[in-house]
C-alpha positions in Angstrom: 0.0 0.0 0.0 1.3 3.5 -0.8 2.5 5.5 2.2 0.2 8.4 1.5 -2.9 6.2 1.1 -1.9 4.3 4.3 -1.6 7.6 6.2 -5.0 8.8 5.0 -6.7 5.5 6.0 -4.9 5.5 9.3 -6.0 9.0 10.1 -9.6 8.2 9.1 -9.7 5.1 11.3 -8.2 7.0 14.3 -10.7 9.8 13.8 -13.6 7.4 13.8 -12.2 5.5 16.8 -11.6 8.6 18.8 -15.3 9.5 18.8 -16.5 6.0 19.4 -14.1 4.9 22.1 -11.0 7.0 23.0 -12.8 10.4 23.6 -16.4 9.1 23.7 -18.6 12.2 24.3 -20.7 10.6 27.1 -18.2 8.9 29.4 -15.0 10.8 28.6 -16.3 14.3 27.9 -19.6 14.1 29.9 -21.6 15.8 27.0 -25.2 15.2 25.8 -26.2 14.3 29.3 -29.8 15.8 29.2 -30.9 13.6 26.3 -29.0 10.7 27.8 -31.1 10.9 30.9 -34.4 11.7 29.1 -34.7 9.1 26.3 -33.1 6.0 27.7 -36.2 4.6 29.5 -37.1 2.6 26.3 -34.9 1.1 23.7 -37.1 2.1 20.8 -36.9 5.8 21.8 -33.1 5.5 22.2 -32.6 3.9 18.8 -34.6 6.6 17.1 -32.9 9.4 19.0 -29.5 7.9 18.2 -30.2 7.6 14.5 -31.4 11.2 14.4 -28.3 12.5 16.2 -26.0 10.4 13.9 -27.6 11.9 10.8 -27.6 15.4 12.1 -24.1 15.4 13.5 -22.4 13.7 10.6 -24.1 15.8 7.9 -23.7 19.1 9.9 -19.9 18.4 10.4 -19.6 17.6 6.7 -21.4 20.8 5.6 -19.6 23.1 8.0 -16.3 21.7 6.8 -17.3 22.1 3.1 -18.2 25.8 3.7 -15.3 26.6 6.1 -13.2 28.5 3.6 -16.1 30.8 2.5 -17.7 31.4 5.9 -16.6 34.7 7.5 -15.1 34.0 11.0 -17.2 36.6 12.7 -20.5 34.9 11.7 -19.3 31.3 11.8 -21.2 30.3 14.9 -24.5 31.6 13.4 -23.8 29.7 10.2 -23.1 26.5 12.1 -26.3 26.8 14.1 -28.3 27.4 10.9 -26.7 24.3 9.3 -27.4 22.2 12.4 -30.9 23.4 12.7 -31.6 22.6 9.0 -30.7 18.9 9.5 -32.5 18.7 12.8 -35.7 20.0 11.3 -35.4 17.3 8.6 -35.1 14.7 11.3 -38.1 16.2 13.2 -40.3 16.4 10.1 -39.5 12.8 9.1 -40.4 11.5 12.6 -43.7 13.4 12.7 -44.5 12.1 9.2 -43.5 8.4 9.6 -43.2 7.7 13.4 -45.7 10.1 15.0 -46.0 8.1 18.3 -42.3 8.1 18.8 -42.0 11.7 17.9 -44.6 12.5 20.6 -42.8 10.3 23.1 -39.5 12.1 22.5 -41.1 15.4 22.8 -38.8 18.4 22.6 -35.6 16.4 22.8 -35.4 16.0 19.0 -35.5 19.7 18.5 -33.0 20.2 21.3 -30.4 18.3 19.2 -29.7 21.8 17.8 -28.2 22.8 21.2 -26.6 19.4 21.9 -23.0 20.1 23.1 -21.7 17.2 21.0 -22.8 18.4 17.6 -21.9 22.1 18.3 -18.6 21.2 19.8 -17.5 18.9 16.9 -18.6 21.5 14.3 -16.5 24.3 16.0 -13.5 22.3 17.2 -13.0 19.9 14.3 -15.2 20.4 11.2 -14.3 24.1 10.9 -10.6 23.2 10.6 -10.5 19.9 8.7 -11.4 18.6 5.3 -15.0 17.3 4.7 -14.2 13.6 4.7 -12.5 13.7 8.1 -15.1 16.0 9.5 -17.9 13.6 8.4 -16.0 10.7 10.1 -15.4 12.7 13.3 -19.1 13.6 13.6 -20.1 10.0 12.7 -17.8 8.6 15.3 -18.9 10.9 18.1 -22.6 10.3 17.4 -22.2 6.5 17.2 -20.2 6.6 20.4 -23.0 8.6 22.1 -25.7 6.2 20.7 -23.9 3.0 21.9 -23.6 4.3 25.5 -27.3 5.3 25.4 -28.3 1.9 24.1 -26.3 0.2 26.9 -28.1 2.3 29.5 -31.5 1.8 27.9 -31.1 -1.9 27.8 -30.8 -2.2 31.5 -33.4 0.5 32.3 -36.1 -1.1 30.1 -35.3 -4.6 31.2 -35.3 -3.9 34.9 -37.9 -1.2 34.9 -40.5 -2.7 32.6 -39.4 -6.3 32.1 -39.3 -5.8 28.3 -36.9 -5.3 25.5 -38.1 -3.2 22.5 -41.5 -3.6 24.0 -41.6 -7.4 24.2 -41.9 -9.0 27.6 -38.7 -11.0 28.5 -38.9 -11.4 32.3 -41.3 -13.8 34.0 -44.3 -12.2 35.8 -43.0 -13.3 39.2 -39.9 -11.1 38.9 -40.2 -7.9 40.8 -39.6 -4.9 38.6 -37.4 -2.0 39.7 -39.8 1.0 39.2 -36.9 3.4 39.9 -35.3 2.4 36.6 -38.2 3.9 34.7 -37.8 7.1 36.7 -35.2 9.9 36.4 -33.2 8.7 39.4 -32.7 5.4 37.6 -31.3 7.2 34.7 -28.7 9.0 36.9 -27.8 5.7 38.6 -27.3 3.9 35.3 -25.3 6.8 33.8 -23.0 6.9 36.8 -22.5 3.1 36.4 -21.8 3.4 32.7 -19.2 6.2 33.2 -17.5 4.2 35.9 -17.5 0.9 33.8 -16.2 2.4 30.5 -13.5 4.5 32.2 -12.4 1.4 34.2 -12.0 -0.9 31.1 -10.3 1.8 29.1 -6.5 1.9 29.2 -5.1 4.7 31.3 -4.0 7.7 29.3 -0.4 8.6 29.0 0.6 11.8 31.0 
């Protein structure tokens, strides 16, 4: 393999991996916590929220990077918010049109993707300074990392709180359900456990 091609692929892989694992936005940077706590009571809601964030983050980062050389620096933040809002509105309209029940269950949290620290942070910190391909992978990696942590939390909250997975009963009726898992304190408890678990199994960072 040519050295230049190998370097490009290596950088692409490391960019994707950084968002998913090394600098995961939830358990390393503690970002996107509001939606993490709000939508993880059911797996279906979590999957839809995750897919929406993946689409909005990856496409916003790609667009911000594509326009970075023609966007005046003094209005770059307004331009970034406008780009993010455009993709979030597309997600919101698609949910209302094809999945109205889930759209109602998620409530304002779909619209609040616009103010999600993950998407705004990646647009400003990475996409505005790097080429479109890497910016797309950076946004994709961070959003996938966010979604995977939410799915892990939602799995245990729905299983222990409702006795179901994706709405299907999986626990016997004699098993006592943990009502607290369906409530906000259960979300805080599981988020704390997830942060502790993932940070424990990660290799310590070099000083």
